[in-house]
TORLO-40867 format. One line per 4 residues: their letters; for each residue z, y, x of C-alpha. Coordinates in steps of 0.02 Angstrom, whole numbers, plus 32768, in hexadecimal, padded with zeros to 4 digits. Each point is the difference from the previous one (the first is absolute). Example, Ala and Ser with C-alpha at 12.3 -4.5 7.8 and 13.67 -1.06 7.14 Angstrom:
as	8186:7F1F:8267; 7FDF:80AC:8045
END
This chain:
mldr	7FF8:7FF9:8004; 7FFD:807D:808A; 7F5F:8050:7FCD; 807A:8033:7F61
lklf	8094:8039:805B; 801C:80B7:803B; 8086:803A:8059; 804B:80B8:7FF3
tgns	8086:8068:8034; 8062:8088:7FE3; 8057:807F:8090; 80A2:7F8A:8011
nkel	7FBA:7F91:8093; 7F3F:800E:800F; 800B:7FC5:80B8; 8045:7F5C:7FBF
aekm	7F78:8003:7F52; 7F82:8009:8093; 8043:7F74:8076; 7FFA:7F99:7F6C
adyl	7F3C:802F:7FCA; 7FE6:7FD0:80A8; 804A:7F53:7FF2; 7F99:7FDE:7F58
cipl	7F57:8046:8065; 7FEE:8089:7F63; 8014:80B4:7FF8; 8074:8069:7FD1
gnae	7FCD:802C:7F44; 7FD6:80CA:7FD7; 807F:8066:7FD0; 8048:80A5:7FF4
vysf	80C9:800C:7FF5; 803D:80A4:8008; 8071:8099:7FB9; 7FDF:8095:7FA6
sdge	8057:8095:8032; 807B:7FEC:7F8E; 8030:7F63:8040; 7FA9:7F90:7F7D
tfin	7FB0:7F5F:804C; 7F41:7FFB:7FDD; 7F8D:7F51:8016; 7F5D:7FFC:8002
inen	7F9B:7F54:801A; 7F4C:8010:8043; 7FBF:7F48:7FF5; 7FE1:7FA3:7F63
vrgs	8092:7F87:7FE0; 7FCA:7FB7:7F48; 8034:7F48:8016; 804C:8005:8093
difl	8089:7F8F:8042; 8065:80C9:8057; 80A0:7FE8:8073; 8059:809E:800F
vqst	8066:8025:80AC; 8080:805F:7FE3; 80B6:7FF3:8051; 8090:805E:7F9A
snpv	8043:8054:808F; 801D:80B9:8034; 7FDD:807E:7FA1; 8037:7F68:7F7C
dknl	7FDC:805E:7F66; 7F63:8038:803F; 7FBC:7F5A:8036; 8038:7FB9:7F72
iell	7F9E:8066:7F79; 7F5D:7FFC:807A; 800C:7F42:7FE0; 8025:8005:7F47
imid	7F69:807D:7FF7; 7F8A:7F8F:805F; 8020:7F89:7F80; 7FDE:8060:7F72
amkr	7F5D:802D:8056; 7FC3:7F53:803A; 8035:7FCD:7F39; 7F97:809A:7FB5
asak	7F74:7FAE:8070; 7FF5:7F6D:7FB5; 803A:7FA5:8093; 7FFF:7F3D:7FC3
rita	80BE:7FE0:805D; 8076:807A:8063; 807E:7FC3:807E; 807D:807F:8032
vipy	8030:7FD3:80D4; 808E:8056:8013; 8037:7FCC:80B5; 80BD:8069:7FF2
ygya	801B:7FF4:7F41; 807D:80A1:7FFE; 8097:8010:7F81; 8025:7F42:803A
rqdr	80B7:8021:8029; 8038:801F:7F4D; 7FD5:7F6B:7FB2; 80A3:7FD8:7FA6
ktas	8097:805C:7FA3; 8087:8043:8081; 8057:8075:7F97; 800C:801D:7F43
rvpi	7F8C:808F:7FED; 7F71:7FCE:8089; 7F35:7FF4:7FFD; 7FB9:7F57:8032
takl	7F63:8053:8052; 7FAD:7F70:8046; 7FE5:7FBE:7F4D; 7FC7:80B8:7FB4
vadi	7F7A:800C:8099; 7FAD:7F46:7FCC; 7FF8:8047:7F4D; 7FB6:8097:802A
itta	7F7C:7F8C:807E; 7FDE:7F8D:7F71; 7FF1:8085:7F7B; 7F7B:804E:8069
ganr	7F8C:7F7A:8002; 802E:7FA2:808F; 7FDD:7F31:7FF2; 805A:7FC1:8088
vlsm	8063:8029:8084; 800B:7FD8:80CB; 8086:803A:804D; 8077:7FCE:80AA
dlha	809F:7FCE:8030; 8060:8047:7F48; 809F:8050:800A; 8040:7F72:7F85
gqiq	7F91:7F6F:7FD0; 8024:8025:7F33; 7FA9:8084:8010; 7F53:7F9A:7FE3
gffn	805E:7FE2:7F62; 8002:80AE:7FCF; 7F47:7FFA:7FE9; 7F98:7FBF:7F74
ipvd	7F64:7FE3:8055; 7FF4:7F96:809C; 804A:8017:80A4; 7FDC:7FAC:80A8
hlya	8093:801C:807F; 7FD8:7FFD:80B4; 8070:7FF3:8095; 7FE1:8045:80BD
apvl	8063:7F6E:8040; 7F5A:7FAC:8036; 7FDC:80AD:8072; 80B0:8018:804B
vehi	8018:7F40:800A; 7F58:8001:8069; 8048:8090:8079; 809C:7F9D:8023
kekg	7F9D:7F63:803E; 7F93:8083:8062; 8087:8048:8061; 8035:7F3B:8035
ynss	80AF:7FF8:7FB0; 8046:7F6B:8018; 8064:7FCB:7F34; 80A2:7FC0:8061
divv	7FFE:80B7:803F; 7FF6:8048:7F69; 8053:800D:7F61; 7FBE:8066:7F5B
vspd	8060:8070:7FA5; 8028:8045:7F5D; 8045:80A2:7FDD; 8042:7FE1:7F73
tgav	801E:7F7F:7F72; 7F87:8040:7F9F; 7F6F:7FD3:809A; 803F:7F4A:8019
erar	7F63:7FA2:7FB8; 7F77:807F:805A; 806A:7FDD:80B1; 801C:7F48:7FC7
afar	7F57:7FE1:7FFA; 7FC7:806D:8090; 8083:7F93:8069; 7F9E:7F60:7FC5
hlga	7F6A:8038:803C; 8045:800E:80BB; 8079:7F7F:7FFC; 8081:806E:801A
nlai	80B6:8004:7FAF; 802D:8097:7F85; 808A:8078:8008; 803A:806C:7F78
idkr	8065:80B9:8008; 8071:8017:7F8C; 7FFC:80B7:7FD6; 8050:8072:7F67
rika	7F7C:8085:7FC6; 8088:80BC:7FE3; 7F78:8057:7FBD; 7F3D:7FF8:7FE7
nvae	7FC1:8002:80C0; 80A7:7FF0:8050; 8041:7F4C:8020; 8084:7FD4:8068
vmnv	7FE9:7F53:8051; 8094:7F8C:8009; 7FF5:7F61:8066; 7F6D:7F86:8020
igdv	8006:7F51:7FD6; 7FAA:7F72:8052; 7FE3:7FF0:80D4; 7FAF:8090:8052
rdkt	803D:7FFF:80B4; 7FAA:8006:8098; 7F63:7FED:7F7F; 7F52:8086:7FD6
aill	804C:8049:7F53; 7F6C:800A:7F97; 802E:807D:7F68; 7F93:7FE7:7F7E
ddmi	7FF0:806C:7F5D; 7F68:8043:7F89; 8026:80C0:8025; 8044:806A:8068
dtag	802F:80B1:7FB8; 807B:8062:8047; 8039:7F7C:8085; 80AB:8007:7FF2
tiaq	8006:7F4F:7FC3; 7FA0:7FB7:8077; 8056:805F:80A2; 80B3:7FE5:7FC3
gaea	7FB7:7F3D:8002; 7FBF:8008:80A9; 80AA:8040:8038; 805D:7F5D:7F9E
llnn	7F96:7F9A:8049; 8013:8026:80BF; 80A9:800B:7FE0; 800B:7F5A:7FD9
gakd	7FAB:7FCF:8096; 7F4C:7FFE:7FD6; 7FA3:801F:80A2; 7F76:8083:7F9E
viam	7FBC:8037:7F4F; 7F62:800B:7FBA; 7FE9:8042:7F6A; 7F53:7FB9:7F9E
vthg	7FF0:8065:7F6D; 7F65:8012:7F7A; 800D:80A5:7FCA; 8020:8099:806B
vlsg	8042:8067:7F82; 805F:807F:8084; 804C:8088:7FB6; 8071:8083:8015
eamk	8068:7FCE:80B9; 7FA6:7F66:800B; 7FBF:8009:80B4; 8090:8069:8041
ridn	8076:7F5C:7FD2; 7F69:7F93:8044; 7FF4:8044:8094; 80BC:801F:8023
spik	8021:7F59:7FBB; 8007:7F47:8061; 7F5A:7FB8:7FC3; 7F90:7FC2:8089
elii	7F4E:800B:7F97; 7FF8:8032:7F3E; 7F56:7FAD:7FB7; 7FB2:8049:7F67
tdti	7F58:7FD7:7FAA; 7F7B:8081:7FC8; 804B:7FE4:7F50; 8024:80D3:8018
dqkn	7F8F:806E:8052; 8062:8049:8082; 7F70:806E:8068; 804C:80A0:7FA4
rpel	80A0:7FE2:8047; 8026:8096:8098; 8045:7F71:8063; 801E:7F38:8005
skki	808D:7FBA:805E; 7FBC:7F9C:80A5; 8070:7F6E:7FBD; 7F7F:7FFD:7F6F
kils	7F74:7F88:7FE9; 7F8C:7FFE:7F8D; 7FA4:7F5C:7FB2; 7F6D:7FEE:7F99
vanl	7FE9:7FAD:7F57; 7F60:801C:7FCB; 7FCB:7F6C:8029; 807F:7FA9:7F9C
lgea	7FDE:8074:7F74; 7F42:7FF6:8000; 8008:7F47:8001; 8065:7FF6:7F6E
vkri	7FA6:808A:7FA3; 7F55:7F89:8026; 8055:7F6A:7FAD; 8027:8056:7F6B
sded	7F44:8031:7FE5; 7FDF:7F66:801F; 808F:7FB2:7F9B; 802D:7F9C:8082
svss	80A4:7FD8:8030; 8074:8091:8050; 80B4:7F8E:7FFE; 7FA9:7FA1:808A
lfi	8007:807A:8085; 80CC:7FED:8015; 7FF1:7F4A:7FE5
END
């Protein structure tokens, strides 16, 4: 179905979309996406999409609301241009951390955004390392949930680490399932950091469950925002005898004092992926290395278009 497949992008992560198009050996779709002087978003599709299998690449990262609106308007434009099927490719799904009620009068924005995307006209969603797996159930349309683990695991193997010399660490109890699967692929042991969150974006590390002594600890998480959790976790691991700490995170949100905390932390290296575009940042920490998930996303797009299995990518 590659002859009917068309890949378009908004402004949030054009470089990732271009790499995906290169993998698929197709040109990136021709569309204008810009803002009027008053801030309103305008989109014009400059090619025929009638009857096409459309994939719209847009991470809802900072500026979150603007990028989300761009995605919604692109979906609406494709629907009104008679696209056969519209898949919202959202490498980083914003608002995912508000996935349940943690107090009496708070929203569940992960569900709200899912409803809005569906109402706009998306037929399915492709995303990567959602903050919580249950977000897939917030959609009333099919969701393909990818994992960056194959790319991250390959990086560790290329570094030549022996499985007996490393330990995979979950930064909290909520991420244990992800860390356990990662450890299984590497043949490594698992450890868990028990932490207590004081308030949003602030976490207090309590203790480490598992043996990390004299090992390189791979601290694994789905995202790094202000870097408080990762920095405190690294300190706790070294205090418990770890030799080095390498942090591996899918989504590099990196807001607030993140860069300063990373530079001042004992983390040896921070690996992130390109689900969020980093090129407009003034300066990245020298500890940060970016891996691309474009080929993984591109292969998933191809399989969805060809009606092949996506889950087999992770077996």
